[in-house]
N, C-alpha and C positions, 0 to 999 in steps of 0.2 A: 600640411597636417596630419599627424599621426591618428589613425582611426583607432577608436578603443576597441579592445577585445570584450565579450559578454561574457559573463561569469555563466558556465555551463549548469551549473547548480538548478538555475533559476529556471532554465528549458525545461530542465531533466523533469525540474517539480511540476511544472505545467504541464507536460506529456506527460507524465504520470497521475496528475488529477484527469485530466480527460480519458484515461485506461479506466480511471475508476468507475468514473458515469459511465463509461461504456459497460465497464461487466454488467454494472447495476442494473442498465436497464437490458440485459441481454441474460435477465433473470429463467428465461425460458429453458436454457440450459438442464436447470435442478430439473424441470419438465420433463425425464427422460421421454424419447420414443424413435418408434424407427423410421417414422418420418423425414419429409427433408431440412424442415427446419431446424432440430435437433443437430445433424450434422453443420451448418453452419453455426447454430449458437457453441458448439462445442471447439468449430477453428476461433471465435474469434474471442473467447473465454480462453482458448490458449496465446491466442495472440495479445490481447490485454495483460497477463496475468504477473506481467513485470512490474505491475503499479505496487503494490503494497512492499516487495523487496526493495524497488529503487528506494520508497520513501525513506525506511530504516538506514539503508545505503545513506543517503544524505544527510541524515541525522547523524550516523558518524562523522560522516565527512565535514560537518560545520558546526558539532558540538563537542568533539571530544577536545579540541584545543580552547574551550572554551576559559580556560585561566589566565590564557595570556589577555583576556580583552574586561573580565571580570571576577566578583568574588562568587563563591559557590553559594553566599545565600541570594546574589543578585540572579544565578543562574536559576536556584528556585522557587525566586518571583517570577522571573521572565514563563517559565515553563508554565508555573500557576494560571499567571495571566492569558498568558496564550493558547492553553489548553486546556486545564482542567477546567475553569472558570466557564468557558462556553461550551463544552463538554458538558456540564450539570445545567447549564440553561437551553438549553437546548433539548436534552432530554427529557427535560419537565415540560416543555414545549409539545415535543413527541408523546408525552404522555397524556397531553391536553387533548393533544390531536386523536389519538387514539380513541380517549374515553367519547370525544364528539361523535365520531364516525363507529363505534361500536366494536371498536377492535379490542378493548377491555371493560371489563363490568367493573365496578365499585361496591362490594355489598356492605360497606362502612364495619367500623367496628376496627378492632387492633388485630384480627387477623387479614381483614383487608389492606390495614393501613404497613404491616409487616411483608406482603405479596406485592405490591407498589414499590416497597422499598428492596427486595428483595430484582425486581424486574429490572430497577433501574440498575442496583448494581452489577447483574448479569448481562445488561444490555441486551434484555428483552425486549422493551420498550423499540428500538430502534436497532435492528438487528446488524445494520451495517456499522454501527457504533464500536464493534467489536474492537475495530480497529484500535481503538485509544488503550482497551485494558494494557495489552501488549507494548506500547508504545509508553504509557506511565512507567510502566517495569523496567523500560531502558532508560529512562531517565532517569531513574534512582541509580542505577547500573554504572551510568556514563561516569558523575563524580571519583566513584572507585577506580575505573579504566582509566582516567589522566591522569592521575596519582603514577602512572607506571612512565619514571624521565623519559623525555624526547629520543635520548641518547641510546636508548633500550626499545624504544615502543614498536618500531618496525619489526626488530626479531622477533619481539616479544609476540607480537599480534601475528606475522608468519607461521611463529610456530605452533600458536592457538590455531588458526585458519585451516592452514594443511592438516593439524593433526584433526579438526572436527571433522572437515571434509571426508576423511578415511574413514575415522569411526562413529561420529554422529551419522553418516548422511550416505555414505558409498556403502558400507557394509551391508547398513540395515536395509536400503533399498536392494541393495542384490538379493540379499535373502526373502527379502518382501516377494520380489518376483518371481526367485526359482524355487519359492516354497520351502527355504530352510527355516526350520525352529531355532529362531536366535532370541529369546526372551530375555535370556541374563547377559547381556551385551557390555562390553567397554567402553563408557563414553568420556568425552571430557564436559566437565560439566561447568566448567569457566567460560564454555565457549558454546553453550547448548541456547539452542534457541533461535531467537533473531537478534542476539551476540552477536553470531557469527556476522550479521548482515553489519553490524554496526563497524565489526573490526573490518571486514572486506571493505567497505565505504571508506574509512580511512587510507586504508591502504593505495586503494586505485584514486584516490584524491591526491595523495602525496607521492604518486611514484608515476614517473612516464616510462612507458610500456615498451619495448622495439615491435617493429610492424613483425617481427616472427611470432613475437607472443601474441599482439592484436587477432593473428591470424587466426590462431591456436583459438584462441578465446572464442572468436567469431564462429570455426567451425564447431566446435563443442556448445556452441552457443542455440546454432541450428539443428544440431543432433539433440538437444534437450529438448526445444520447441518440436520436433519431430515427433521425440518420444513420449510426450504429455499430447500430443493430437492423436498420433496414431494407438498409441497405448490405451487410452482412455473411450476410444473410438472401437477398437475393436473387443475389447473388456469388457466393455459395457454390451454392446450387442451381444456379443454372445450370452451374458449374464441376463439381457433383458430389462437391466436396471443400471444405474450410473454405480461403476468401478472405479474406486479412487487410487489405486495402488501408483500409477504417476500423478496423481493431484499433490498439493498441498506445498506452501510455501517453505518448509523445511524437510523438502525433497531434490534430489537431486534433480530433475527436470525445469524445477523451478529455478534452484539455485543456475544456474549452467547459461541459461536464456537470459535471466536477470542481469548477470553479471557483464554477460554479451551485450547488452541494451545500454550500460551503464557506459561501456568501452566505450561503443561506437559513438553517443551522441556527446561523448568527453570530446572524442577526436574529431567530430564534423564541426562542432559549435565553436572549440578553439581555433578554429580558421575562417571561422565569419568574424566580421566588425559588426561593431552596436546598431548601426543603420541600416542592418540589413532585415527587411522587411519580417523576416520569420522571426528574427532576434526580438525585433521591437514587439509584435505580438505576443512570444513569449513572455517578455520580459510585465508587458502590462499585464497579461494573463496570470502570472506568475506570485504577482501582489494580493492576489484573491483565493490562490487557491485551497487553503485550506476553508476559510469562510464557503466556498466553494463544497464542499467535504461535507459539509456541517448541514447543508442547506440543501443540496439537489435530493436527496430520497424524499423530504416534504414535496418538491416540485412534482417529481417524479409520479407520486402517488395521486397528488391534487391533479391533477393534469389526466392521468390516465382514470382516472374515473369520472371526473365530470367530461370528458368525452369519450368516455366507456372505449378506449381505445383497445386494438389486438395486439397485445404483448408477445404474442409468438409470429407478427410480420416480423419479415427481414426489415422492413422500412422504420417499423417502431424500433428495432432494437439499433439499427444502425445512425438514424435518424434522430433521437429523443436527447444524443448530447448535444446535439446542436441549436437544437432548441431551451434544454435545459438548463445549461453553461451560461447562457448568456441573460437568462431569467435571475439565475443566483448572484451573478456579479450585479446586476441594476438592483437587486433588495440586497446584496452585503454596502452598493456604494450608498444607499438610503440611511439605512441602520446605522453606519461609521458618521451617518451627521448628525444623529440622534444623541445626545448626552444620557451616559448611564446603560443603552442599546448600543451603544459604539464597542462597547466591552465583550459582545458577543461574538464579535465579528470581527476577529485578530486580521 
């Protein structure tokens, strides 16, 4: 009997979801201190930083060829049902939660309504939902990108990604590190922001890299990780506050590290069969990744308040994902069984 190979995208999605919860359990990073907890927080932050870029690369891998499966109308319908409706629903749930715990005060009248609408639109109610805004932007871009003929797509994407890597990423990064004034920079708008990750994800998904190329990517990934950790550490310690020169998802360290993680797991998982325990767990977990992203903030907040947990503790920062994620899966599982409510847990 031939063993069926597992889809590495599911594994990547599950791992990235875990990394997101780890990042948000590690909020102590943003409370700068020269104490030991901040050093470990910086390490966790840097190690898990691949999560958001990987999610965008997955979108590029899975959605750019959507025309092979369904129409653009169906594409938008799926995106609305799977992301827009849950985002709106959970944002309102978050608004209610914040009102109950005193995080938001409603003064009534039109000014109060305007401030609430503004908070929802700007994801101020649940800060971790910032991810949805660039995600929606990428969803709007993909129908245009997908019109590029497949025969020319790889070459065009390679051109865009390479030029963007130099103009949008490398040159601004080097100028920032060495203190050069580069305000009027030449960029490639078509590949700006997270579109870079969309195109990169598609290229990595549709290409088989040679061993030498993979090794080079891994080396660059390690360099990116070390730059992120050491650069943030030394600059922040010197300034006595967090310096973000080496941070940012659209920055050289994050790009190098995230691409290396994507390639590494694609290579590892492609060699595993579907009955492997790691793959079974990742596949089961992968069905709930988006629901976990939607719910985990609430679980973190409630558990921390009820049990008055020390968010600076290494036990909290490392251990909470292993508690929060199962609870989120249980909540999502129950909600999926309830009519109407099942629509808010895709």
